[in-house]
N, C-alpha and C positions, 0 to 999 in steps of 0.2 A: 538735457536741457535741468536751467537753477531761473527762475527765477525772484522778484524783487520786490517785499514788503519796504514803503514807506508809510513809516508813521512816524509823528508828531505828536513832542507834549507839552504842556504848560509850566511854567519851570518855576511860573506861582503859586501855583492849584495843586503841586502835587506836592508831596507831604512824608514823611516817613517812608514805610515800606508801597505807596500808592503815590500810582502815576497816573497826570492828564491827558491821557491818550489819543488822539484824532490820527486811522491809519486813511492815509493820502490817497493811496491805492497797491494796483503790485502792479512789475515794472518788468519790459522782456532783458532790459540790460541793465548793471550797476549804472550807468553811467546816465541816461535817461532820468531811472529813481533820483539822483546825486542830479542830478539840473533842474526837476521839479520843484528841489528840495530847495537847491539856491531860486530861482524862482517862484517861489511862496513865503520866503525868510526877506527880501523886496518888494512882492506886488500884493500881496491879496492878504486883507484884512485880519486882522489879530495874528497873524504871524507873522506876522512887518511888526505891528504895533504892541506887543505881548510879549516877556522871554522865552521863545518858546527853541526849546531843540526837536533834531530829527534823529532816527536808527532806520540801518536800511539792513533787513535783516535777510540771508543769501532761506529763499525756501524751496523742496524738492517738490515734485511733479509724480504722481500716484495718475497712471493709466496713462494711454497714448499719447505726446506729445512732439509735435513739429512745429513748425516756422506758420502753420498758419492758423495756431493757435490764438482764439480771440477773449475769449474767457475760463473764467476757473473755478470749485467752487472751494470754503474754509472754514471746517465746524471750528463754533469757538462758545466757549464753557464759562460762568463764574459765577460767585456769589456776589452778593450785596453784602456792606458793611454799612455801623450802625452810621454813618455820613450819606447813606444811598447814592455809596461808591461803587462803583466794580473791582473785584479784589478777588485773586487766587486765579485768572485767566489762564486757562488752559487753551491748548487749539492746536486744528491741523495739520498736516502737510495741505498743498493744493491738490485738489484730486482736478481731473476734467470731462465726470461725466455727474448730472446730477445723481447718477440710483446709486454709481458708486459709492458718492457722499453721506447721501441718506444712508446706506449701509453703514455703514464706517462712524454716524453720529449715533446710533441704534448699540452702535456696539461701544463710545466712549461713554453715551447712559451708564450705565450697568458699568463701567469701568473707572468712572470717575466721581464723584458725589457732585455734582452741584447745581446749584439752584435756578443757574436762565445756560437754556442753551440758542446757539442761533446758526444757522447754514448760510452764511455769505456767497453772493457772486460780486465777481468780481469782472470789469472789462481789462486782458489785459492792454499795458499803459494808459490807460483814463485817470484821470483829478480825481478822489470824489470831492475835497472840498475846493473848488472853484471860483464857491461865493468868500470862504475865509467864514470865522465867528466869531463874533460879539459875546461879552463881557456884560449880564445885567446886573 
């Protein structure tokens, strides 16, 4: 079983090697991720108002995965540049249980030098950005 991570990028706020990204969600199929992307581009504030692009990334699952899987955990590490943007982002595969993800977080902290770390929980097939975004 694979999962599909949908991320939107604000093209006007991206520069050089930096992309201003929004993780929209983790989906059980490519089709669901793509349908969500198209919906956001047509209907959700910010995504429909500014030049945005999206990417759907295939994510592997670590742990017992079945068709009843409701949530997963992903570890992210990053640095902060002089513009206070998140750079050098690294990301784990999807973990089906929190304890395994916490163990991997400690391993990744030892292996990679990043100033910030997060263990994120995602509900599968749920959109994280239903309200969209506004620029200030």
